[in-house]
Structure formats: C-alpha cells, structure tokens
TITI-260190 format. One record per residue: x negated, z negated, y of N, C-alpha, C, O in turn. Coordinates in pm, whole numbers, padded with zeros to 5 digits, always signed. Each point is the difference from the previous one (the first is absolute). Example, Ala and Ser with C-alpha at 12.3 -4.5 7.8 and 13.67 -1.06 7.14 Angstrom:
REM residues 2
-01319-00780-00569+00089+00000+00119-00090+00000+00120-00104-00066-00002;+00139+00138+00107-00082-00006+00119+00077-00073+00109-00051-00017+00111;
END
This chain:
REM residues 70
-01054+02565+01476+00143+00019+00011+00033+00020+00147-00039-00079+00086;+00109+00187-00059+00034+00033+00138+00098-00102+00056+00065-00073-00075;-00055+00068+00204+00083-00096+00073-00073-00133+00000-00123-00003-00005;+00196-00106+00011-00061-00132-00001+00017-00057-00140+00102-00063-00031;-00201+00084-00055+00011-00043-00138-00130-00057-00052-00107+00025+00055;+00118-00104-00164-00120-00059-00057+00024-00047-00141+00113-00016-00045;-00224-00007-00024+00000-00072-00127-00053-00138+00030-00087-00017+00085;+00139-00083-00155-00040-00138+00026-00020-00073-00132+00082+00011-00091;-00193-00084+00081-00025-00088-00114-00025-00139+00055-00095-00022+00076;+00180-00072-00113-00013-00137+00051-00108-00075-00078-00053+00050-00099;+00022-00170+00145-00097-00084-00068+00046-00040-00139-00081-00035-00085;+00213+00039+00062+00056-00033-00131+00024+00125-00085+00074-00004-00098;-00138+00116+00137+00010+00129-00069+00141+00060+00003+00037+00074-00091;+00041-00106+00193+00129+00063+00023-00027+00135+00066-00065+00006+00104;+00114+00102-00164-00027+00134+00048+00129+00060+00056+00107-00012-00060;-00118+00076+00177+00117+00068+00056-00045+00120+00082-00116+00013+00039;+00212+00074-00013-00019+00113+00090+00118-00002+00095+00113-00024-00042;-00139+00049+00170+00110+00005+00095-00022+00110+00103-00114+00033+00035;+00224+00022+00012+00000+00102+00104+00105-00040+00102+00114-00031-00036;-00151+00032+00163+00093-00032+00108+00021+00123+00086-00096+00067+00038;+00223-00038-00008+00035+00117+00082+00111-00035+00097+00073-00097-00020;-00061+00177+00125+00106-00016+00098+00135+00025-00067+00010+00072-00099;+00095-00133+00156+00133+00012-00059+00049+00145-00009+00085+00030-00084;-00136+00058+00167+00040+00141-00006-00052+00069-00126+00049+00106-00038;-00148-00167-00026-00060+00059-00120+00035-00075-00128-00071+00010-00100;+00179-00086+00104+00037-00079-00118+00033+00088-00121-00013-00044-00114;+00055+00169+00138+00029+00090-00111-00125+00025-00084+00010+00020-00121;-00127-00020+00182-00125+00016-00074-00024-00120-00091-00037+00015-00116;+00059-00134+00170-00017-00121-00081+00102-00004-00113-00031-00045-00110;+00152+00091+00137+00103+00003-00104-00040+00097-00112+00022-00030-00118;-00080+00143+00153-00047+00095-00100-00109-00063-00088+00003+00012-00122;-00098-00080+00187-00107-00066-00074+00057-00107-00093-00044-00012-00114;+00140-00064+00163+00062-00105-00082+00070+00059-00122-00012-00054-00109;+00084+00164+00126+00067+00064-00113-00100+00052-00103+00027-00001-00120;-00144+00046+00168-00101+00058-00087-00083-00107-00072-00029+00015-00119;-00009-00123+00190-00091-00100-00056+00059-00139-00017-00058-00084-00069;+00172+00058+00131+00057-00136-00003-00045-00077+00122-00042+00059+00100;+00051-00189-00107-00040-00084+00112+00119-00043+00083+00115+00015-00042;-00143-00070+00159+00104-00052+00089-00023+00048+00142-00114+00021+00041;+00223-00002+00034-00008+00035+00142+00065-00113+00079+00112-00041-00029;-00184-00008+00129+00051-00106+00087-00029+00036+00145-00101+00063+00031;+00191-00106+00057-00023+00020+00142-00096-00106+00051+00012-00117-00037;-00107+00158+00121-00093-00094+00061+00072-00075+00111+00079+00059+00074;-00105-00186-00061+00067-00082+00101-00040+00043+00141-00116+00030+00027;+00215-00027+00060-00018+00028+00143-00066+00135+00029-00064+00016+00104;+00079+00080-00194-00056+00133+00022+00100+00106-00047+00104-00032-00059;-00137+00156+00086+00080+00112-00050-00075+00066-00115-00006+00122-00009;-00051-00203-00077-00081+00050-00111+00050-00057-00133+00059-00108-00005;-00085+00184-00100+00034-00043-00135-00126+00003-00085-00092+00079+00025;+00088-00166-00128-00116-00006-00088+00045+00019-00144+00095-00064-00046;-00164+00154-00023+00017+00016-00145-00114-00073-00066-00115+00014+00040;+00147-00093-00143-00103-00075-00070+00017+00017-00150+00110-00009-00053;-00223+00034-00013-00006+00015-00145-00093-00107-00053-00112-00014+00050;+00156-00061-00150-00084-00109-00047-00008-00015-00152-00081-00079-00048;+00160+00150-00028-00010-00010-00146-00121+00080-00047-00018+00115+00039;-00064-00177-00121-00127+00059-00042+00018+00137-00064-00080+00091+00026;+00180-00074-00108+00021+00129-00067+00026+00111+00103-00045+00113-00018;+00117-00145+00124+00029+00098+00104-00122+00025+00089-00021+00111+00047;-00058-00214-00024-00125+00016+00077-00094+00095-00074-00062+00086+00061;+00051-00102-00193-00084+00088-00080+00049+00145+00008-00080+00092+00012;+00211-00074-00017+00057+00135+00010-00032+00061+00136-00035+00118+00009;+00048-00197+00098-00033+00048+00133-00148+00038+00010-00033+00104+00058;-00054-00186-00112-00144+00031+00002-00029+00131-00073-00082+00079+00048;+00147-00055-00161-00019+00125-00072+00049+00119+00082-00060+00108-00005;+00169-00127+00079+00052+00109+00082-00090+00038+00116-00011+00118+00034;-00054-00217+00028-00082+00029+00117-00148+00018-00035-00080+00035+00087;+00043-00059-00211-00139+00014-00042-00050+00142+00029+00060+00099-00041;-00172-00093+00114-00061+00128+00033+00057+00067+00125-00046+00108+00038;+00145-00171+00025+00063+00060+00117-00037-00069+00130+00040+00045+00107;-00116-00154-00115-00039-00072+00121-00140+00040+00040-00052-00050+00100;
END
C-alpha cells in the first residue's frame, strides 16, 4: 500500500489495515473511507491523518481488491 500503510494482526488475532497521510491529502483518505468504510482520525501533534479499517468483512474485500497488484 502506497504512502505510510500496513496490515496488522495482533496477538489476539485482531486484524486491521491503516494508511497515514499528510493533511493536504485527506481527500484521498476520504475517498477510501467512502469506498471501503473505516474511520479517519487526526494523529496527535502532527499534520497527518490516519484511516483505519478493522471489520473483518471489509478487510476481506480490501484483500480481494489488491490481490495480484502488489
């Protein structure tokens, strides 16, 4: 995933995907949120925002969308 993004699986099998971008690019995060869902929050003490997706059904949809493109 371009920009500062990752998939994360915790020790308790909590799965999430997040992308962090500068505040000037929040429109990109808003587009992703409208398309896949999730939440956008401002990072503390920075000019950056983070989009996070954590519902399993949406994570599966995202994986299907990027499958074969990485």
